[in-house]
C-alpha positions in Angstrom: 22.3 -27.3 185.3 22.0 -23.6 184.3 21.8 -22.0 180.9 25.5 -21.3 180.7 26.3 -24.9 181.3 24.2 -26.3 178.5 26.0 -27.4 175.3 25.9 -24.8 172.4 23.8 -27.1 170.2 21.0 -27.2 172.9 21.2 -23.4 173.2 21.0 -23.0 169.4 17.9 -25.3 169.2 16.1 -23.6 172.0 16.8 -20.1 170.7 15.7 -20.8 167.1 12.6 -22.6 168.3 11.8 -19.8 170.6 12.2 -17.2 167.8 9.9 -19.2 165.6 7.3 -19.6 168.3 7.4 -15.8 169.0 6.9 -15.1 165.2 4.1 -17.7 165.0 2.2 -16.2 167.9 2.8 -12.6 166.9 1.7 -13.2 163.3 -1.4 -15.1 164.5 -2.4 -12.3 166.8 -1.7 -9.5 164.4 -3.2 -11.5 161.5 -6.6 -11.7 163.2 -6.7 -7.9 163.5 -4.7 -6.1 160.8 -2.4 -7.9 158.5 -4.6 -10.2 156.4 -5.6 -7.3 154.2 -2.1 -6.4 153.1 -0.3 -8.5 150.5 2.9 -8.4 152.4 1.2 -9.6 155.6 -0.4 -12.4 153.7 3.0 -13.4 152.3 4.5 -13.5 155.8 1.6 -15.7 156.9 2.1 -18.1 154.1 5.9 -18.4 154.4 6.2 -18.5 158.2 3.1 -20.2 159.3 0.9 -21.9 156.7 3.5 -23.6 154.5 5.6 -25.1 157.3 2.6 -26.4 159.1 1.1 -27.7 155.9 4.3 -29.4 155.0 4.4 -31.2 158.3 0.7 -32.2 158.0 1.2 -33.5 154.4 2.8 -36.7 155.9 -0.5 -37.5 157.7 -4.0 -38.4 156.3 -5.7 -35.2 155.1 -9.1 -36.0 156.6 -7.8 -35.8 160.2 -6.2 -32.3 160.1 -8.0 -30.4 157.3 -11.5 -29.0 157.4 -12.0 -28.0 153.8 -9.8 -30.0 151.4 -11.3 -28.4 148.3 -9.8 -25.0 148.9 -6.4 -23.9 147.8 -5.8 -22.6 151.3 -7.5 -25.3 153.4 -8.4 -24.6 157.0 -6.6 -26.8 159.5 -8.4 -28.2 162.5 -7.1 -27.5 166.0 -5.4 -30.8 166.2 -3.8 -30.0 162.8 -2.4 -26.7 164.1 -1.1 -28.4 167.3 0.6 -31.3 165.4 1.9 -29.0 162.7 3.3 -26.5 165.2 5.0 -29.3 167.2 6.6 -30.6 164.0 7.8 -27.2 162.9 9.2 -26.5 166.3 11.0 -29.8 166.2 12.5 -29.0 162.8 13.6 -25.5 163.9 15.1 -27.1 167.0 17.1 -29.4 164.8 18.3 -26.6 162.5 19.2 -24.4 165.5 21.0 -27.3 167.1 23.0 -27.8 164.0 23.9 -24.1 163.9 24.8 -24.2 167.6 26.9 -27.2 167.1 28.8 -25.6 164.3 29.2 -22.4 166.3 30.5 -24.5 169.3 33.1 -26.2 167.0 34.3 -22.9 165.6 34.4 -21.3 169.0 36.2 -24.2 170.6 39.2 -23.9 168.2 
């Protein structure tokens, strides 16, 4: 089954999850070198990476995934980043699938 034969909802989910993953990796790489000093770069980090991962991890016990719970911006453990990223990718897949499904319904008429 090729890409063109997949339903539009699957394509939408894969595309949106892929876009988020590229943003995640790009911001993580750039953040370690340049962007953390600028307020705009820090805002992108908060909105695209830290808050979504933190939201996913808020459903789990804090001691497992967070190293310093006394900070406002706690540091996640490696397991926390992995679980959080998987959760965010799942949410972006669902949102992309919904958008793809709506697009498929409109395109089909």
